[in-house]
C-alpha positions in Angstrom: 20.5 42.5 152.4 18.6 45.8 153.0 15.2 46.9 154.2 13.3 48.3 151.3 10.2 50.6 151.8 7.8 50.6 148.7 5.5 53.6 148.4 2.7 52.0 146.6 0.9 55.0 145.3 0.8 54.9 141.5 3.2 51.9 141.3 2.7 49.6 138.3 3.1 46.0 139.2 3.5 46.7 142.8 3.0 43.1 144.0 5.5 41.8 141.5 8.0 44.2 142.8 7.5 43.3 146.5 7.6 39.6 145.6 10.9 39.9 143.6 12.6 42.0 146.3 11.5 39.5 149.0 12.8 36.6 147.0 16.1 38.4 146.8 16.4 38.6 150.5 15.3 42.1 151.2 13.0 42.9 154.1 10.1 44.6 152.3 7.8 47.1 153.7 5.0 49.2 152.2 3.6 52.7 152.9 1.4 55.3 151.1 2.1 59.0 151.0 -0.6 59.6 153.5 1.0 57.2 156.1 4.6 58.4 155.7 4.2 61.2 158.4 3.2 58.7 161.2 5.8 56.0 160.1 8.4 55.1 162.7 11.0 52.9 161.1 12.7 50.2 163.1 15.4 49.6 160.5 19.0 51.2 160.7 18.8 52.1 157.0 16.6 51.4 154.0 16.2 51.6 150.3 13.2 53.5 148.8 11.2 52.4 145.9 8.5 54.6 144.4 6.9 55.8 141.2 8.4 58.8 139.5 5.0 60.5 139.6 4.8 60.2 143.4 8.4 61.6 143.6 7.4 64.7 141.7 4.5 65.3 144.3 6.9 64.8 147.2 9.9 66.7 145.6 7.7 70.0 145.4 8.6 70.6 148.9 12.4 69.8 148.6 13.0 70.3 152.3 10.1 68.2 153.3 11.2 65.4 151.0 14.8 65.6 152.5 13.2 65.4 155.9 11.2 62.2 154.8 14.4 60.6 153.6 16.2 61.2 156.9 13.2 60.1 158.9 13.0 56.8 156.8 16.9 56.5 156.9 16.7 56.1 153.0 20.3 55.9 151.6 19.3 54.6 148.1 16.2 55.6 146.2 14.8 54.0 142.9 12.2 55.9 140.9 10.1 53.8 138.4 8.8 55.3 135.3 5.9 53.8 133.3 7.1 50.8 131.3 8.3 51.9 127.9 9.6 50.3 124.6 13.2 50.8 125.6 15.0 50.3 129.0 16.6 53.4 130.3 18.7 54.4 133.4 19.6 57.8 134.9 21.5 58.4 138.1 20.6 61.4 140.2 21.6 62.9 143.5 25.2 61.9 143.1 24.5 58.2 142.3 22.3 57.6 145.5 19.2 57.6 143.3 18.4 55.7 140.1 15.6 56.5 137.7 14.5 53.6 135.6 12.2 53.1 132.6 11.5 49.4 132.6 11.4 47.7 129.2 7.9 46.2 128.7 9.3 43.0 127.4 12.3 42.6 129.7 10.9 43.2 133.2 13.2 40.5 134.8 16.4 42.2 133.9 15.0 45.5 135.4 13.9 43.9 138.6 17.4 42.5 139.0 18.9 45.9 138.5 16.6 47.4 141.2 17.4 44.5 143.6 21.1 44.8 143.3 21.1 48.7 143.3 19.1 48.7 146.7 21.5 46.3 148.3 23.4 49.0 150.1 26.1 46.8 151.3 26.5 45.2 147.8 27.2 41.9 149.3 26.7 38.4 147.8 24.8 38.5 144.6 22.2 35.7 145.1 19.1 34.5 143.5 19.2 30.8 143.6 17.5 28.8 146.5 20.5 26.7 147.2 22.7 29.8 147.6 20.1 31.3 149.9 20.3 28.1 152.0 24.1 28.5 152.2 23.8 32.1 153.2 21.3 31.4 155.9 23.6 28.7 157.4 26.6 31.0 157.1 24.9 33.6 159.2 24.2 31.1 161.9 28.0 30.1 161.7 29.0 33.8 161.7 27.3 34.2 165.2 30.0 32.0 166.7 33.7 32.0 166.7 34.2 28.5 165.2 36.8 27.8 162.5 35.4 27.3 159.0 36.6 25.1 156.2 35.1 26.4 152.9 35.6 24.2 149.9 34.4 24.4 146.3 35.6 24.7 142.7 37.9 27.4 141.6 36.0 30.8 140.8 32.8 30.0 142.8 33.2 32.9 145.1 34.9 31.4 148.1 36.5 34.7 149.1 33.1 36.5 148.7 31.4 34.1 151.1 34.3 34.4 153.5 33.8 38.3 153.6 30.1 37.6 154.2 30.9 35.5 157.1 33.1 38.2 158.5 30.6 41.0 157.9 27.8 38.9 159.5 29.9 38.3 162.7 30.6 40.3 165.8 34.1 40.8 164.4 33.0 42.9 161.4 34.5 46.1 162.8 37.9 44.5 163.0 40.2 43.6 160.1 39.4 41.1 157.5 42.8 39.8 156.0 43.1 37.3 153.2 46.2 35.5 152.0 46.6 33.1 149.1 48.7 30.2 150.5 49.6 29.1 146.9 51.1 32.5 145.9 54.2 32.6 148.2 57.2 30.4 148.6 57.0 28.3 151.9 59.8 30.3 153.7 58.2 33.7 152.8 54.7 32.4 153.6 55.9 31.5 157.2 57.4 35.0 157.6 54.2 36.6 156.3 51.9 34.6 158.5 53.9 34.7 161.8 56.0 37.8 161.4 59.7 38.1 162.3 62.1 40.0 164.3 64.9 42.3 163.0 67.8 40.2 161.9 65.8 36.9 161.8 67.1 36.3 158.2 69.0 38.1 155.5 67.2 41.2 154.5 65.1 41.4 157.7 66.2 45.0 158.5 62.9 45.8 160.2 60.6 43.8 162.3 57.2 42.6 160.9 54.3 41.6 163.1 52.7 39.2 160.4 49.2 38.8 159.4 48.1 36.7 162.3 48.7 39.7 164.6 47.5 42.1 161.9 44.2 40.2 162.0 44.0 40.2 165.8 40.4 40.6 166.8 39.2 40.0 163.3 39.1 37.4 160.7 42.0 35.7 158.7 41.3 33.9 155.5 43.8 31.2 154.5 42.9 30.9 150.8 43.9 27.5 149.1 45.3 26.2 152.5 45.8 22.8 150.8 48.9 24.2 149.0 50.7 24.8 152.2 53.9 22.7 152.7 53.7 20.0 155.5 56.4 21.6 157.7 54.4 24.8 157.6 51.2 23.0 158.4 52.7 21.7 161.7 53.5 25.3 162.8 50.0 26.5 161.7 48.4 23.7 163.8 50.3 24.8 166.9 49.2 28.4 166.5 45.5 27.3 166.2 45.8 25.1 169.3 47.6 27.7 171.4 46.2 30.8 170.1 49.5 32.4 170.0 52.2 33.1 167.4 56.0 33.0 167.7 57.7 35.4 165.3 60.7 34.2 163.4 63.9 35.2 165.3 62.1 35.3 168.7 61.5 33.0 171.5 58.6 34.8 173.0 55.1 33.8 171.9 52.4 36.5 171.3 48.8 35.8 172.1 46.4 36.4 169.1 42.5 36.3 168.9 41.7 35.6 165.3 38.8 33.8 163.6 40.3 31.6 160.8 38.5 30.6 157.5 40.4 28.2 155.3 39.4 27.4 151.8 40.4 24.8 149.1 39.3 23.6 145.7 40.3 20.2 146.5 38.7 17.2 148.3 40.4 17.5 151.6 40.0 13.9 152.8 41.7 12.8 149.6 44.7 15.1 150.4 44.8 13.6 153.9 44.8 10.0 152.6 47.4 10.9 150.1 49.8 12.3 152.8 49.7 15.9 151.3 47.8 17.4 154.3 48.1 16.8 158.0 45.1 14.9 159.4 45.2 16.7 162.7 45.3 20.1 161.0 42.4 19.1 158.8 40.2 18.2 161.8 41.4 21.5 163.4 40.3 23.6 160.4 37.2 21.6 159.6 35.3 22.5 162.6 32.3 23.7 160.5 32.5 22.7 156.8 30.7 24.8 154.1 30.7 24.2 150.4 30.1 26.5 147.3 28.7 25.1 144.1 29.7 25.4 140.5 27.9 28.3 138.8 26.0 26.0 136.4 24.5 24.1 139.4 23.0 27.4 140.7 21.5 29.1 137.6 19.4 31.4 139.7 22.7 33.2 140.7 23.8 34.1 137.1 21.7 37.1 136.5 22.3 38.8 139.9 26.0 38.1 139.4 25.9 39.4 135.8 24.3 42.6 137.0 26.8 43.3 139.6 29.8 42.6 137.3 28.3 44.7 134.5 27.8 47.7 137.0 31.5 47.1 138.1 32.9 47.2 134.6 30.5 49.8 133.0 31.3 52.4 135.6 28.4 52.1 138.0 24.7 51.3 137.8 23.8 54.6 135.9 25.9 53.4 133.0 24.5 49.8 133.1 23.5 48.5 129.6 20.4 46.4 129.2 20.9 42.7 128.8 18.2 41.2 126.5 16.1 38.3 127.4 17.8 36.2 124.6 21.2 36.9 126.1 20.0 36.2 129.7 18.7 32.7 128.4 22.0 32.1 126.8 24.0 33.0 130.0 21.7 30.8 132.2 22.0 27.8 129.8 25.7 27.8 129.4 27.9 25.3 131.3 30.5 27.8 132.8 33.4 25.5 133.3 35.3 28.5 134.5 32.5 29.6 136.9 32.2 33.3 137.9 35.7 34.2 136.6 34.6 33.0 133.1 31.3 34.9 133.4 33.1 38.0 134.1 35.3 37.6 131.0 32.3 36.9 128.9 30.6 40.0 130.1 33.7 42.2 129.6 33.8 41.0 126.0 30.2 41.8 125.6 30.7 45.4 126.8 33.4 45.9 124.2 31.3 44.3 121.4 28.2 46.1 122.3 29.9 49.4 122.5 28.6 49.6 126.2 25.0 49.7 124.8 22.3 47.0 124.7 23.8 43.5 125.1 22.4 41.0 122.6 22.8 37.3 122.4 25.3 37.8 119.6 27.5 39.8 121.9 28.2 36.9 124.1 31.4 35.0 123.0 31.1 31.7 124.7 33.2 28.5 124.4 36.4 30.2 123.0 37.9 26.7 122.6 35.4 26.0 119.8 36.1 29.3 118.3 39.9 28.9 118.0 39.8 25.1 117.2 41.9 24.4 114.0 39.7 23.8 111.0 40.1 20.2 109.5 40.8 20.4 105.9 39.9 17.3 103.7 43.1 15.5 102.4 42.0 16.0 98.8 41.7 19.8 99.2 45.0 20.0 101.1 46.9 18.0 98.2 45.3 20.3 95.7 46.3 23.4 97.6 50.0 22.0 97.8 50.1 21.6 94.0 
């Protein structure tokens, strides 16, 4: 998350803004116009939150305002107008600033937009206490080089959390490479993982170092590792034990320094008991287990994720449509069997139905199974229609 400096002069509901941003994981700081000159920030970068009326005063001296922003290391700025009848957004300064008119009856949505926009890294969208606990644990795990086993239902953001682990680690300047073990045939997966020499098999006209060596110094995500065939599991185990790979067609092992994160949507101990996954590999991967929850079990994450997805599909935060309180309540009370992927589909449909404008509850097409279920016609009516 990001450090956020709130200039409190003229700010309506200043305490509420500070409380919300703090609950979203931001490091909040306050200042007044008078105290800006002597402020010596300790953060590497920050977001700036202030009232539009204050900005007008500061912007009268354009060079002075630019100097203040450089001094504060402010990379994103949110300007708040007085609350009005309708929610409004306007992007300024090439998208680095957002001017917002909060809706008087929909403050929660506005606050979520501000929180997500000020998250400079646009990392994990989070608002539920259980997810914050997972992130806190993940940051502690990231400080070490232990192998991580991340399990959870499909569509719950396992790859997002894996990237968060990488970005929070000392390897964050090195490559993060992800591969879906279920997406490739076994023979091709082996070649992609470990690399091959020229002539190792038909069609190998040029050598390939493989993704283990490509991720050297960084992090390798083995997505859906439970789909890997048993013979290949044995080879993976040796690589993890010896910290070296032997490319296909070569007899010379190559040392690698890679942090491995493995994910699965299955209960791994059952896979081991059923003989579908090697027990020794399971314990080699399961050094530190982490688990994601279904979206319905963490309702506090739904609105932050929805805002992030809407900004993605609407073309950025300045084009973000308002989501009414009725629609938010509908999103937060739905079961979400398809988790985040289903939420993304629902929001894309809502953008189409609303014309990219205010999203009402009626624009949310949920439970398509019910929508397309065949209508049962009484037997008498069916016989009459046949005559």
